[in-house]
C-alpha positions in Angstrom: -56.5 17.3 63.4 -58.0 19.7 65.0 -56.1 23.7 64.8 -56.4 27.0 66.4 -56.4 25.8 70.1 -53.5 27.0 72.5 -53.6 24.9 75.0 -50.4 25.6 78.0 -51.9 22.7 80.5 -50.0 20.4 78.0 -46.0 20.8 77.9 -44.4 20.9 74.5 -42.2 17.6 76.3 -45.8 15.5 76.5 -47.3 16.9 73.2 -43.8 15.5 71.4 -44.6 11.9 73.3 -48.1 11.9 72.6 -47.5 12.1 68.9 -43.8 10.3 68.6 -45.3 6.9 67.5 -48.7 4.8 68.1 -48.6 4.1 71.2 -51.5 2.5 73.1 -53.8 5.0 75.3 -55.2 3.6 78.9 -58.5 5.4 79.3 -60.0 4.9 82.0 -63.4 6.3 83.1 -65.6 5.5 85.7 -69.2 3.7 86.6 -70.8 3.3 89.7 -67.3 5.2 91.3 -65.0 2.6 90.5 -63.0 2.8 87.9 -62.9 1.1 84.1 -59.8 1.3 81.9 -59.4 -0.1 79.0 -56.5 -0.2 75.8 -57.2 1.9 72.6 -56.0 3.9 70.4 -55.7 7.8 69.9 -54.5 11.5 68.0 -53.6 14.5 70.0 -53.1 17.7 69.0 -53.0 21.4 70.4 -54.8 20.1 73.8 -57.3 17.6 72.6 -57.1 13.6 72.5 -59.5 12.0 69.5 -61.1 8.6 70.1 -63.2 6.8 68.7 -64.9 4.2 70.8 -68.1 2.1 71.9 -69.6 0.1 74.2 -69.0 0.3 78.2 -66.4 3.1 77.5 -68.5 5.2 75.6 -71.3 4.2 78.0 -69.4 5.4 80.8 -68.7 8.9 79.4 -72.1 9.7 78.7 -73.0 9.7 82.5 -69.4 11.0 83.5 -67.2 12.9 81.0 -64.3 13.1 83.7 -61.4 11.2 82.3 -58.2 10.2 82.6 -55.3 8.6 80.3 -52.3 7.0 80.3 -49.6 6.4 77.8 -46.4 4.5 78.4 -43.3 3.5 76.1 -41.5 0.8 77.3 -38.5 -1.9 76.0 -38.7 -5.4 77.1 -41.3 -4.3 79.8 -39.3 -1.7 81.0 -40.8 1.8 81.1 -39.1 4.5 79.6 -41.7 7.6 80.0 -45.1 7.8 80.9 -47.6 10.5 79.8 -51.1 11.0 82.3 -53.6 13.2 81.4 -57.0 14.4 82.8 -59.3 15.8 81.3 -63.2 16.4 80.2 -64.5 13.8 77.5 -67.4 15.0 75.2 -69.3 12.8 72.2 -69.4 14.1 69.1 -72.5 12.6 67.4 -71.4 14.1 63.7 -70.7 11.2 61.4 -68.5 13.0 58.6 -66.1 14.5 61.6 -66.6 10.8 63.0 -65.5 8.7 60.1 -62.1 11.9 59.7 -61.0 11.1 62.9 -61.7 7.4 62.7 -59.9 6.8 59.4 -57.1 9.1 60.8 -56.2 6.7 63.8 -56.5 3.8 61.8 -53.9 5.1 59.3 -51.9 5.6 62.4 -51.7 2.4 64.0 -51.2 0.6 60.3 -54.5 -0.8 59.9 -57.8 -0.6 57.2 -58.5 3.0 57.4 -62.6 2.0 57.0 -61.7 -0.6 60.0 -64.3 -0.1 63.1 -66.8 2.4 61.6 -69.4 1.0 64.3 -67.1 3.4 67.1 -68.6 6.6 68.2 -66.1 9.9 68.2 -64.8 11.1 71.5 -62.7 14.2 72.4 -61.1 15.0 75.5 -60.0 18.5 76.2 -57.6 17.8 78.4 -57.4 20.2 81.5 -54.2 18.9 83.0 -51.2 16.7 81.7 -47.7 15.2 83.4 -44.2 13.4 82.4 -42.9 11.0 84.3 -39.7 9.2 82.4 -37.7 6.7 84.2 
């Protein structure tokens, strides 16, 4: 993970939720001024979300880097908490860095570290974060 970035836009309570367990994030991008939402795996550290993706989501980010992510923990369909992040996405065209991040994310979610080699690295600099507890 990245180190050395200090971002106060992400409260400690939010950071604890984002790093607590392997939950899916829902990434919202925009295409033709309409939302496109898709689940994906991620990792978070110090104001930056790292993810790897491909297809429509990646195309949308290249066209408009303004994104939102939501992560929710629920038990039997009953929500416990939800984190919402607003940020700016950057496509990182660095094969070695993409491989490092992909392997870390895949380990987090319990799959072969070398799975999904076709994905591209995206970082999201978080501009604002909120936490809702139910």
